C-alpha positions, -999 to +999 in steps of 0.1 A: -103+429+047-109+392+038-121+363+058-094+337+056-105+309+080-130+298+105-118+317+134-124+349+117-156+346+096-188+354+113-208+320+113-240+338+100-219+350+073-206+316+064-240+300+063-252+328+040-222+321+016-231+284+019-263+290+010-261+317-020-227+304-035-218+342-034-182+344-023-176+381-030-195+385+007-158+370+017-145+403+011-154+439+028-141+455-002-151+448-040-128+420-050-127+407-088-106+378-076-134+354-076-111+323-079-089+336-049-122+339-029-132+305-040-104+288-028-103+306+006-140+295+007-132+261+004-107+260+028-128+275+054-157+248+044-129+221+051-124+236+084-162+235+091-169+200+080-140+192+105-154+214+132-194+204+124-202+174+147-234+169+122-221+145+097-255+139+082-252+173+064-216+163+044-236+129+037-267+153+021-243+174+005-224+144-014-262+131-022-269+167-038-238+167-054-243+132-071-276+144-084-258+174-101-231+156-117-260+130-131-280+160-144-252+179-157-242+144-175-277+141-184-282+178-201-245+176-219-260+140-236-290+160-246-275+190-259-250+170-279-275+149-296-295+180-301-266+196-320-258+164-340-291+160-355-288+198-372-249+191-382-225+164-378-197+170-353-167+148-347-159+164-315-195+161-300-194+123-313-162+118-297-175+130-264-206+105-266-183+081-274-164+087-240-195+082-224-199+045-235-221+056-266-217+037-299-226+051-335-234+028-363-242+031-398-273+044-391-266+080-377-301+090-373-311+056-353-277+060-333-289+092-320-322+082-313-307+050-293-283+077-276-314+099-261-336+070-255-307+053-231-300+085-216-331+088-202-319+058-177-297+089-158-330+105-148-341+073-133-303+074-112-315+107-101-349+095-086-333+064-073-303+088-057-328+114-042-344+088-021-315+086+000-322+121+010-333+126+046-368+135+049-377+171+058-391+176+090-426+189+094-428+224+115-412+255+119-371+258+115-353+275+146-334+308+128-297+310+134-302+337+158-326+317+179-301+288+182-272+311+190-293+331+217-309+295+232-274+280+237-259+313+253-289+313+275-285+271+283-246+281+291-253+312+304-230+331+285-251+362+283-261+381+254-239+371+217-238+394+192-252+371+164-237+387+137-202+389+151-199+353+165-173+333+144-178+296+131-153+281+157-167+301+182-202+292+170-192+253+170-178+254+205-212+268+219-230+243+205-206+218+220-208+234+250-243+237+252-252+203+238-230+189+268-246+208+296-282+199+281-270+160+280-260+162+317-291+180+326-312+154+310-289+128+326-295+145+363-332+142+355-333+107+347-320+097+378-344+113+397 
């Protein structure tokens, strides 16, 4: 069996795949079609972003993606320059030219300049890193604690935290949050 959408995938499993990147967990049988599994997980992730009321997670993910893209660009430039120091390769030179770097008659100096200029990418990464939300101190609640707490608030009784699907999880959070807000507003009126 392959979990194909937010209605069938257990929420705990979804979050584990999101954390580890191991899309093979989508299938209960051994599957070697990682492209298919990655595509399915991408679709489920899109469903998750539509269901998840907390948009700060999307913003944080976007920041991490920008940082990783810049880091990959930096590494690409560093490796290209390293290789070009050892032997001249027109393909690598073209790659660097596409990134906006130029070569002069003094080949060695051009490589030194490119290496020095590319260091500014590290500054860009650090600047982007400052946009990440500050990590809160203290113990973070586990998935099981969150689900069982919300189940107690809404009065639904015991919920199998290993079986609750992604859509059920978000519905539980929504109903629980509404109930908590209603109780808070009632307490505020007294």
